[in-house]
C-alpha positions as CSV (number, residue, x, y, z in Angstrom):
1,M,0.0,0.0,0.0
2,A,1.2,3.5,-0.8
3,L,0.2,6.0,1.8
4,S,0.5,9.8,1.9
5,L,-0.3,11.3,5.3
6,Q,-1.0,15.0,5.4
7,F,-1.7,17.4,8.3
8,A,-3.4,20.5,6.9
9,R,-3.6,22.3,10.2
10,E,-0.5,23.9,11.6
11,D,-2.3,24.4,14.9
12,L,-3.3,20.7,15.2
13,P,-2.7,19.8,18.8
14,R,0.4,17.7,19.3
15,A,-1.7,14.9,20.8
16,H,-3.4,14.4,17.5
17,R,-0.1,14.0,15.7
18,C,1.0,11.6,18.4
19,H,-2.0,9.4,17.7
20,L,-1.4,9.3,14.0
21,P,2.2,8.1,13.3
22,R,2.4,6.9,9.7
23,H,3.1,3.3,10.6
24,R,-0.1,3.0,12.7
25,V,-2.2,4.8,10.1
26,A,-0.9,2.4,7.5
27,R,-1.5,-0.6,9.7
28,W,-5.1,0.4,10.4
29,I,-6.0,1.0,6.8
30,R,-4.1,-2.1,5.5
31,A,-6.2,-4.2,7.9
32,A,-9.4,-3.1,6.1
33,L,-8.1,-3.5,2.5
34,D,-8.8,-6.4,0.2
35,A,-6.7,-5.0,-2.7
36,P,-3.5,-3.0,-3.2
37,A,-4.1,0.6,-2.6
38,D,-2.8,4.1,-3.1
39,I,-4.4,6.2,-0.3
40,T,-3.9,9.8,0.8
41,V,-5.1,10.6,4.4
42,R,-5.5,14.3,5.1
43,I,-6.3,15.6,8.6
44,V,-8.1,19.0,8.4
45,G,-9.9,21.5,10.5
46,S,-13.6,22.2,10.7
47,E,-13.5,24.9,8.0
48,E,-12.0,22.7,5.3
49,A,-14.1,19.7,6.3
50,R,-17.3,21.8,6.1
51,A,-16.3,23.3,2.7
52,L,-15.6,19.8,1.3
53,N,-18.7,18.3,2.7
54,R,-20.8,21.2,1.3
55,E,-19.2,21.1,-2.1
56,F,-19.2,17.3,-2.6
57,R,-22.1,16.1,-0.6
58,G,-24.3,19.2,-0.4
59,K,-24.2,19.1,3.5
60,D,-23.3,22.3,5.2
61,Y,-21.4,20.9,8.3
62,A,-18.0,19.4,9.1
63,T,-18.2,15.6,9.2
64,N,-15.8,13.2,10.8
65,V,-14.6,11.4,7.6
66,L,-15.0,12.0,3.9
67,T,-14.0,9.3,1.4
68,F,-13.2,10.2,-2.2
69,D,-12.8,6.9,-4.0
70,Y,-11.5,7.1,-7.6
71,S,-11.1,3.4,-8.4
72,H,-11.7,0.1,-6.6
73,A,-9.9,-2.4,-8.8
74,P,-7.4,-3.6,-9.6
75,Q,-6.0,-1.1,-7.2
76,V,-7.9,1.1,-4.7
77,H,-7.2,4.9,-5.2
78,A,-8.8,7.1,-2.6
79,D,-8.4,10.2,-0.5
80,L,-9.6,10.0,3.2
81,V,-10.2,13.4,4.8
82,L,-10.7,13.4,8.6
83,C,-11.7,16.5,10.6
84,A,-9.6,16.6,13.7
85,D,-12.1,18.8,15.6
86,V,-15.0,16.4,14.9
87,V,-13.0,13.3,15.7
88,E,-11.9,14.8,19.0
89,A,-15.4,16.0,20.0
90,E,-17.0,12.6,19.0
91,A,-14.3,10.7,20.9
92,R,-14.9,12.8,24.0
93,A,-18.7,12.4,23.7
94,Q,-18.4,8.7,23.4
95,S,-15.7,8.3,26.1
96,L,-13.3,6.9,23.6
97,P,-9.6,7.3,23.2
98,V,-8.9,9.7,20.3
99,E,-6.6,7.1,18.8
100,A,-9.3,4.4,18.8
101,H,-11.7,6.8,17.1
102,Y,-9.2,7.7,14.4
103,A,-8.5,4.0,13.8
104,H,-12.2,3.3,13.4
105,L,-12.8,6.2,11.0
106,L,-9.8,5.2,8.9
107,V,-11.1,1.6,8.7
108,H,-14.5,3.0,7.9
109,G,-13.1,5.3,5.2
110,A,-11.0,2.4,3.7
111,L,-14.1,0.3,3.4
112,H,-15.9,3.1,1.6
113,A,-12.9,3.4,-0.7
114,Q,-13.5,-0.1,-1.8
115,G,-17.1,0.5,-2.5
116,H,-18.8,-0.5,0.7
117,D,-21.6,1.7,1.9
118,H,-24.3,1.9,4.5
119,E,-27.2,3.3,2.5
120,S,-29.5,0.3,3.2
121,D,-30.0,-1.6,6.4
122,D,-28.4,-4.8,4.9
123,D,-25.4,-2.8,3.6
124,A,-25.0,-1.1,6.9
125,E,-25.1,-4.4,8.8
126,R,-22.4,-5.9,6.5
127,M,-20.2,-2.8,6.7
128,E,-20.5,-2.5,10.5
129,S,-19.8,-6.2,10.9
130,R,-16.6,-5.9,8.8
131,E,-15.6,-2.7,10.7
132,S,-16.1,-4.5,14.0
133,A,-14.0,-7.5,13.0
134,V,-11.2,-5.3,11.7
135,M,-11.2,-3.2,14.9
136,V,-11.1,-6.2,17.2
137,A,-8.3,-7.8,15.1
138,L,-6.4,-4.5,15.6
139,G,-6.8,-4.7,19.3
140,F,-9.5,-2.1,19.7
141,A,-13.0,-2.4,21.2
142,D,-15.9,-3.2,18.8
143,P,-17.1,0.3,17.8
144,Y,-20.7,-1.0,17.5
145,A,-20.9,-2.9,20.7
146,D,-23.6,-1.7,23.2
């Protein structure tokens, strides 16, 4: 897997960078992949996340992760954009370690990059099951466990 890891925010808290060393990000994404991949991960602030979500999804708010998938086969080509502010707020609200939430969102984004979605109940169940299995295999808690 080829990975480009970008931090768009100069003011990104040091703790976020510590949770996202390149080798961990690569491991988390690789665990969710079924094919060779060329992936860019970009960590952004709320303003950029909101602008991208508005432009590409028509939704005027910053979301946790956006996946831009360009091809699924024979190689996955995708950009994953994560909003540091949203990730941190969601982790705090869910009493999760920030690292675990980043890992989950990167796995989630990597699955989207391969064409998985959660538009229907059946698709959501399949995708969540896969996310749970990957997260547990990586040593994290099941993100969908009650």
